[in-house]
C-alpha positions, 0 to 999 in steps of 0.5 A: 881245978883238980889235977889228974894223976899221971899215968906214966912216970918219967924217970931215969931208973937205971945206971951203968957202971963203967971201969974208966981204966978199961972202958969195960962195963962193970955192972948195971943197976935199976933204981926201982924195987918192982916195976910191976910189969910196966912197959919200959923204954930205953932211949939213947943217942947211939947203939953200937954193939948193944952191951949197955942195953943188954945189961940193962934189959937183964936188970929190968927183967930182974925188977919185973919190967913189962915189954921193953923197947929200945929207941936210939937215934943212931942204930949202928948195930955192929954186932947184929941184933940177934941178942937185942931182939931176944931181949927187947920187944921192939927196937927203933931208930931214925937210921942216921948211921947211913948204913944198910937197914937191918931186918927186925929194926923199926926205922922211924921217919924223922923227916915226917916228924921234923916237918910236923914240928916245923909247922907248929 
């Protein structure tokens, strides 16, 4: 049986550098030469101010990324989403922060995902 080639490559193509003394972000790096317009998804556990994701979005654009999606479990968005909305084509969260919903963010129905998984 011949294996079909994978359509999508799952990798961790980016790094962020943080100054441990100050906690400030000091740079970003995408570990690819050319993403050739491929759609990219950044998945993380939390988005507070969004600085990490904005920096990665710039670097991904420099590497010829296609549409960008940001998916986080806890979307705090303490600095709003204006800058994130300019950098990303889609922003999604499960909305576990307990705060008010933010216009322009897709809230994923975790309860429905959990119920489906529990029946398997």
